[in-house]
N, C-alpha and C positions, 0 to 999 in steps of 0.2 A: 159247445164250440167256444163258449167263452171261459169255461174252466181250462179247455187244454191252452189255450193260448198264454192262460195266465202262467200254469205250469211250465210251459216253456218262456216264457219269458223270465221266470224265476231262474229256471236251470241256465237259460244263456247268459243271464246277468249274474248270478255266483261263478261262472268259470272266468268271465270279462274281470270281475273284482280280485278274484284271486291272482289271476295271470297276468294285468295290467298295469291297475291303478297304483299309481306310487303311496297314496297317500294312506290304503290299505294293505299293510303286511300282515300275512298271516299270524294272529297273537297278538300283534301289537298293542290291540285294546282288552288284551283278557284282564276281567275284574271290574272293568269300567260300566257303569250303567248309564244311558243316558233316557232322560225322562221327557215325554213328549207329551204335550197336551193338545185337543184338535177337538173337531166337531164329532158328534156319534155316528156311525152306523158305517156301514163300508165304504161308503162314498168316502172319499179323501183318506180317513182313519184307516180303512182295510188296507189298501196297497203300502202304506206307513209299515204297519204288522207283518205282512208278506214280505217286503223287502228288508225290514228288519233282520227278520228269520236268518236270511242267506247273508246279510250284513255279517250277524253274529258268527255265523259258521264260518266266515272267510277273516274276519280281524279278532275275533273274541269280546265284541263290545256288547252288551246287552240292552236292545232298544225295546222301551216299554212308552205303550199308547195309550196316554188316559185319555177317555172320552167324555165329553160334557157337553148339556144343552149348547145350541150355538149362541145364543143371547147370554151365556155365561163365560163364552171363552175370553172376549178381551178382559172384562174386569178380574176374572181370576188370575190372569196372567198379570196384569198391572199390579193385584194387591200381592202377588206373591213375590214379585221381583222389585217392587219400591219398598215393600217392608223387611226386606231382607230375609225371608222363608225360604226362597229358592229352592221350592221342592220340586219347581220346575227348571228343566234348564234347555226346553227349545219349545217354542210355540211354534204352531201352523195354524194361520189366520190370513184375515185378508190384507193383501199387500199394504194396503193403504193404512190401515191401523197401526205399520211400521213408525210413522212418524212422530206421533203423539209419544210412543213408548222411545223413542230414540232423543225426544226432546228434553226426558227426564232422565238420560244418560244410562239406559237398562239396554241396549243394543250390542253386540259385541260388534267390534269392527271386521268386515270378512275379506277385505283386500288383503292385508298380509298372508291369509291362507290361499287365498285364491293366485297372489304372485308365486305361490310354491305348488302349482295345482295345472300339472298339462293335461288333464282330461277333462277339464271343464267347457273348456271353449266356448268363453261369454261373448265371443261374436256372433255367433250360432244363434245366441238368444235375440227374439225380435226385436228392434230398437226399444218401441214402446217399452215390452216388459222388462227390458234390460236395465232402459235409463228411468221410467218412471214407476216401474214397479220392485227394482231389485235395489236401487239409489235412493237414498236419504241427504240431501245437501253435498251430493256429487261423490258419496263415499258408500260402497258397495254395505249393506246392512241386512238382506234379506235374499234367498235363494228359491226362486220361482220352484215349484212341481207343477204349476198349473196357468193357463193363460186364460183369463176370464172377459166375455163381454156378452151382451145378450143380443138375439137374433131373432127374428119370425122363421116360423118354420108352417110349413103348408101340405096338407095330404094333396099330391099333383094328381091321383086318382079322383078323389073326390071333388076337387074343383074342375076336374074336365069335364067330367059326367054332369055336373052343374054351368058348364059353359061359362064358367067364370076366370076370370084371368087373376094369376099372384097380385096380391095388395102393394101399393107403391106407399100409400099413406095412411095415417090412423083410421081416417073418416074410411078407406077405402077395405081398410080391415073389418070394422066394423059392419060395412054393406056385404061382403063377403060372407062373413059368418053369419047374418040373418038369411042370406040364400041358403046357406048349406044345414042351419040347424034343423035338427030333427031328422036330419037324414040317418038312413042305417049305412054307416059307415064300417061295420065287421061284419056283417051277413048272419046277427042273429034274431034280427026280427025286431029289435028294439032302435027308436030313433035315439041319435048321438049329439055331440054340442059342437054348435059354429066354433067357439073359443074355449082355450082352457088355462088359466092362468093362477098362478097359486096367489092368494090372495088371505093368507092366515093372519091374524094378527101376531105381533111378538116372532115373526118369523121372517119369508125376505121378501115382502111384497114391496117394500120401500125401495127395493132395485127397478122393480119392475113400473114403478109410478115415474121414476126418473127416465128409463126408456122411452115412454111417452112423453115427456115435457121437453128433452135434450134438443131433438130437433124443430122446437117450438121456440125455444129460449135461445140457443146458442146457435149462431149464424157467420161468426168470424174467425173460427179456427179454434185450434183446442186450448190456445194459449186464455181464450175470451173467458170462459166457463161459463156456468149455468147456473149456480148458484148466490154468488157473491158480487156485488160490485167490487171487484179486486183494489180498487184505489180506497175504497173508506169500509168493508166489509159490512156493506149495508143489504141485507138480504134482497134476492132478486126472486122474490116467491108470491106475493101480495100483488097479482097483477093479471090481467087478461090469459095472459100467456101458460101460465102455472093452470088459472083455474079451468083453461079449454083441457089441457091434459089429467086435470083431476074426473072431469064431465066424461069425456072421452074412455076413460079406465072404468068408470064405472058403469057407463051402458054398455060396454062389452059383457058385463055380469047377465044380459037380458038374453046371452046367447052361449052362457055358459054351464056347469052343473048346479044345481040348485043349492047345494052347500059349499058352494065355491068360496065362501069367506070363511070355510072351515080348513080350507085344504092349503096343505104344504106342498113343498115341492115334491116331494116323495109319492106323495097323492097324484098330481098332477102326471107323473112320470109312468104311474101305474096306468092313468086312463089313457095316454097317448100312445102305450105301449099296446094297451089290448085294442086301438082300432077307435078308439071314441073321440078324438079330436079333430076337427076340421084343421084349425089354427091353432098356434099355441107362442107364447113368448119364454125364451129360455136360452140357456146359455150354448155352448157349444156341445154338450153331453148327447143331445138326441141322434147327432149323425151317428155315432159308433154303436149306441143304446138299441138303435132298431135292429142290429145284427143280432143282439141276445135270444136264446131261444124263447125266451117269452114272449117277443115280441113280432112273431110271425105274420101278425095281421098287417104289419106295415113297413116288413122289410122291404127296402127300396123304392117306396113310396114317401117317405118323409123329406120334404124338399126344404133348403134354409136361402133366407132372404137376409143380408148382411147388416139392414137397418131399414126399417120404416120413415119416412119423412113427413114434412107438413107443407102445405101450399100457402098457411097462414104464419108469419112470424112476430116475433114481438120486438115492438118500438120500445126500445129502453127508455127513452126520453120521455114519451107518453103514457107508456105502460098498456098502450092496446093494441093490437094486433093488424098488421098489414099486409098484402100480397107479397110473397117473396121474391125478389128479382135480383139481378147481379148487383145492383148498388147497396145494399141492403144483406143480401145473401151472397157474397161472390162465390162460395162452391155449391150455389144450388143449382139444378140439373132441369131443364124446362118447368122453372116455376115450383119444382119442391126443393124443399131444405132438408139435407140429412145430416144428421148428426148420432152415428152408431157410439152408445154408451157401452164403456169399458166399465160394467157394473162389477163390483166388487175386484176389480183387475185382477183378478188369481190368487189363489192358496198359494203364500210362501212358508218358509220356514226361518225363524230368526232364533238368535242364541244369547241365552242369558248371560251378560257383562261379566256378572259377579260366579258365575260356576268357577269350579276349579279347572286347570288348564289341559289338567288330563282329559277330560270330558269335553272342553270346549273344543281341544282336537277332535275326539271321537265324533262330535255331533256335526263339526262341521264335514269331515269325513263322511258321513252319513247324508248330509244335505246335499253335498256335492255328488254323490253317488245317485240320489233319485232325479238330481237334476241334468246328469250327462244323457248325453242321445243315447246311448246304447241301452238304458234303461227306460228314461222317459219316452221314445218313440216306439216302443211298446206298450206301456202305459195309456200313451193318448190314444191308442186305437181302442183301447176297452172302455166301452162307456161305463160300466157299472164304476170303474174308479172315480169317477167324477174328476178326471184328467184331461184339460182338454191342450190344443197344441198352441206351445209358445214359443219353439224354434223354427229358425228358418227353414230348415232341413227338412223339417216336419212339413212346412207347407209348401215348398216348392214344385211339389208335384203330387197328385192322386194316390201314386203309385203305393205307399205306405198304406193307405187306408184299402186301396184295391186288394192286397195281399192278405188285408186283415179281414176281406171277405165283402166289402162293400163293392157293389157295383158300379162299374166305371161312370157311366153317366152319374149318378148319384156323386158318386166320391170327385168327380170334376166339380158337382156345384157346391159340394160342403167345403171344399178346400178356396175355390172361387167367393164363396160370401165372407169365409175368415177372412182372406187377402182384401177381399173390398172393404173391408172395416179398418183393418189394419193403415190400408193406405189411404182412406178419408184424412184427408187435413182438417177436416170440421169434425174429428172423432172427439167425442165428449168424455170428459177424464172422470174417474170416481173421485168423490171428495176425499182430500189427501192432507189433511191436516189436523193440530193437535184436536180433539173433540168430535174428530170426525164420525167417531159411533155414537155419541151423544145426538148430534145434530141428524143424523138419518135413522138408526135404528132404534132411538127412542123417540125423538118429537117427531119428526116425519112418519114414523110408521104409526104412532100413538094418534096421529091426528088423523091421518089417511084413514084408518080402520074406524075411526069414530064417525067419520063421513060413509065410508061404504055401510056402515051400519045403518044410517039413517039417525046418529044420534045427535049431530051438528049438519048445519051448512055448508055449500063447500066455501061459501066467504068467509063462516067461523073460521073453519079447520087452517085455512091461509093466513088468517090473520093470527090465529095461534101459534103455528109454525115462525110465523116472522118474529112475535114475541120470544118465543121460546130460544130459536134461534141466535138473538139480540144478547139473550141472557147468557146465553154460551159464549160468546164474544166475550161479552165485559169479563167472565171469568176467567178466560184465559188470557185478556189483555189485549186490545183492537190493535195496537201495535205491532204486537206479536203477532198477530193472524194475520194481518195485513203482508208482513214479510213471507209467512209460511206458505199464504195464499200464492204469492208470487215464487215462490220457491217449488211449490206444488206442481203450478201451470206453466214454468218455465218463460214466466213473462216479467 
């Protein structure tokens, strides 16, 4: 079914491209090659390749997609563009990374292209992704192909059989995981796992830990942030809030796969599709992924929660935890503070400012084509693409996902969870300042992995992160980072 939907989407897209898009005249880009760098595997890269084939047939532009390990994406693009090598025309990467690249003058301003584009309809892009994902300093420097934040998923059938309610807090998550761990969840006679989280070092574990920390540390809206004191850029990391998050995160491992510290997201996806996970932390992909032919064990059974909260929150003055009440957590509900984390912020495409003009024209036309509703509204319903909804038209009703094969009740839950996160005034933004990749995927990831492996204590990990973040801030310039942080959070 997934393959059939893919082919139908490509065929429809090709017809739309030839018949309507003003930037995509047949043969307009004959002889032009657009070189794109992104992550490995079918997720994200695969759909770029497939859409590139139809784009070439319609316009003549050859789309070449090069895949590198996740940890190499940013440094390779940064090096290629800053040294003048310019072998890469387009980078498709975490939207938040664009700030640092743009600060170095490496990104093409897309607003002049958008002004001539009557098909992209950016008003349909959800405000968070349009304003925080695509723009840097008020100018559009990237185009989304995916909208990302992390949610919690639960096997509705497993929880009901165990007499458990879906969790509301991370403590609830651990409690439920402990009660269902070891249950045979797929009928193969073997015990399965209460929790599945990707915790491999040098991968994406550092996103999940932030999903745990956000509702403990951020209480007063998106503009507050939860990584730094925005006025001084002093890290808000070495305190009882982040310590609690680290400890909760490690405790989930008691109810996870025995080799969880070696599992990346592809590994945990294989587990939950095989029906082996009762709870999991993930992006929006599991909703449509359960429709895949190799996920029959969980089809219609994996439900979403927009984000878990915390009954205890950080008092930033004392560094201690206090109960969440309206005076210190104005967005809290029934004594629980929620802060859904826009982990990664979504995959987005940016164009090398130094590419020649014809290549930039073709690159923009292709990114626009990927972003347009006619294409993206097909792509976000296919779990294997890795593309999650980011347009209002994709989130206004469950019909798009029902048509893709999702049961009505599940589709309503899935869209409701996404909209619940996007409408939360305390939604936590991913780090979007120069050095974001170093702060998180290097320093935070390294010390978190060492703590999980038992090499250092939680206190040592937090002290090391604080020291590492301070060094990065000094390297980029504290005043410059203060200004960048204010811009990134809209504060």
